[in-house]
N, C-alpha and C positions, 0 to 999 in steps of 0.2 A: 362486476368490474367493467368499466366502460371500454368500448372499442377504441383502438388507436388507429387513426386513418392517416394515410400519406399518399400524395399524388406525385407521379413522376412523368417525365417525358423521355422518349427515345433520344439517344445521343449519337450524333454522327461525327462530331469533331474529336480529333485525337492529337497526340503529340503536343507541340508548343501551343496550339490553339486552345488547349484545355486551360492554360494559365489565364488567357483573356476571358474565358468562360467563368472562371472563379472570380475574377475581378468584377464581373457583371452580376455576381450574386448567385450563380448556379454552380452547384457542387456535383462533380462526376460521381457516379455510383455504378455498381455491377450487381446483377441478380443472377444467381446460379442455383441449380437444383438437379435432382436425379432425373426428373422427367422433362428437362429442357434439353433440346438438341444442342444448344450452345449458350453460353452466358449472354445475358442481355445488357448492353451498355445504356446507362440512363443518366439523366441530369435532373437535379431536384433543387428547388428554392432553398437557399442557405438557411434563412430564418426558420422556415417550417421544419427543415431537416434537423436543425439543432434542437428544437423543442421535442421532436419525436424521439430522437436518440437519447435525450436526457430522461424522458418519461419511460421509454420501453426498456432501456438497458439492453441486455443480451438474452433475457428470459421472459419477455412478454411478446405475444403475437401482435404483428402489425398487419393491417389490411392495406396492401399496396395496390393502388390503381394506376395503370400505365395508360395515359391518355383517357379514352372513354371505355377501355376494356373492363372485363369483370375483375373485381378485387382478388388479389392473390394473398394467401397467408404466408408471411415471411418473418424471419428473425434477423436481427442485426448480428453480424458475425465478426466484422472487423471495422474499426473506426480509426482512420489516420488523421492526425492533427499536425498543424505547423508547430515545430518545436519551440518557436519563439512567441508567436502570437496566440497559440492555442486554437486557432480557427480550424474548422473542418477542412480537410483536403480531399478525402475520398472515403466512401463507405461501401462495404460489401454486405449484401443481403442473401439469405438462403431461403428458398421456397420450401415449404414443408407440406406434408399431407397429414390430415388428421388421423389417418389409419396406419401410419407408419411411425415407429419409434425413432427417436433421435437421441444423440449424445450431446450433453451440454454441461457447462461448469457453472456452479452457483456458489456464492460466498457463504461462509459460516458466520453466524452472529451469536456471540455468547450472551446469555440472559441469566437472571437470578444472581444469588450471592452465596459464596461458600462460607459456611460457619467458621471454618479454620481461618479464613481471611478476616472475618468480622472480629474474631477473638484476638487478632493481631499476631497470630502464630505463624502465618504463612503468607506467601504471595502467589497470586494466580498468574501463570504464564500461558501464553497462547502457543499452540502447535501450528498445524496447517490452517490456512485462511480460506481455502476453497475446497469443494468436493465435486467429483465428476459423477453425473447421473445419466441413466438411460431411461427414457419414458416417452409416453405419447404427448403430442403438443397440448392436448387438453389438460394434462396433469402438470404442466410447467409451474414452477414456483420461483419467486424472485430471490429467495434465500432460504437457508436452513437454520432454524433457531436451536441452539444447544443450551439446555438448562444445566448450570454448574452447581446447583443446590446440593446434589448428592455428594459433592466433594467436601466431606466433613472433617477429614483427617489429613495430616501432612503426608506428602508423597503419593496421594491418591491421584489417579489420572482418568481421563475419558478418552476413548479411542473411537475410530470410525465404526468399529464393530458394535459399539454401544448405541449407535444412532438407530432410531426406529422411524422409518418413513412410509410404512405401509407396503402392501403387496404390489401396488401399481408402479412403484418407483424402484429401479434397480441401482444399487450403489456400485460404481466401478472402481472407486478408490480403494486400495488395500485396507483391510480391517485393522491392521496393526499400526496405522498412522495415528499419531497422537493429536488430539484436538485441544486439550487443556490439561493442566496439572497444577497442584498446589505444592510449592516448595518451601522449605523452612526459611524464616527470616534470620539472616546471619548478623548478629549484633556487632561482631567484631569488624564488619565492613564499615560501620559508622565511625569507629575510632579514628581520630586524625593524629597519626603519629609523626608524619614527616614535618608538618608545619610547626609542631612543638619543638622538635629537634632543631629546626632552622631558627626558630625564635631564640632558643638558648644560645646558639652560635652567634647570632646577631648581637645579643645582649653582652656576651663575653667580649666579642670583637669591639663593640662600642665602648665597653668599659676600659679595654686595653688602650684604645685610641685616646680616650679622655685622660687616662693616666699618663700616657706618653706625651700628650699635649700639654700636660702640666709641667713636664720637665723639658719639653722641646719637641720638635717635629719627629715623627716616626721615621726610622731609617728605611731606605728602599728595601724591597724583598731580597733576601739572600745576603744582605750586608749587615754586619754588626754595627751598633752605634758606637762611634769612637768617643772615648772618654775625653772630657775637656782638660786641656792642659792647665796645671796649676800656675797661677801668676807668681812670679818670683817677688819675694819681699825686698823692698829697697833697704839696703843696708845704710 
């Protein structure tokens, strides 16, 4: 896998001046880590940063060079965006050591097909979407694939405890958390009862109006239709 490179510059502006910096195409960032005396404030070209954040996500190592210094291995930890435009506003990076384990969260991706679903007997529902892991930086993975093929019968489930990621990766998420399950298809949910009843009422109402229309206008609600007075015959 190719290295992801990123260059940053030290940042001295703070407060309202940061807004002008963003308009000039430089995004503020912060680098923190266990072996840093204090967080480093940085500024990074917006276009370059956008590309790197998209490619690396939160689980790929980035080689971050500050000015002409030696590259540091970092992970993206928090990305802030403008709620309207979606443009980057601020990014936090964490420096890591290849000899020290770290905690990270990775997404779960369901793969394969359940035969119960293929037969049309059930529906596959998702449980949790992410899982928390503890591992060395060299063992980082972008996601965890979960094969749902073993779910052959209705009401079968896969849990976190069923995941096998090897001895190098420790799963911190509780084992009883559900990842996926096959539930029965309820045919009665498809039945459309309300519209049918409504349609019948509408037909009856329409027929009544037509019938009344043949004899005269319908009387207002709550009032009985007055009978027409008989014309007296001329004697």
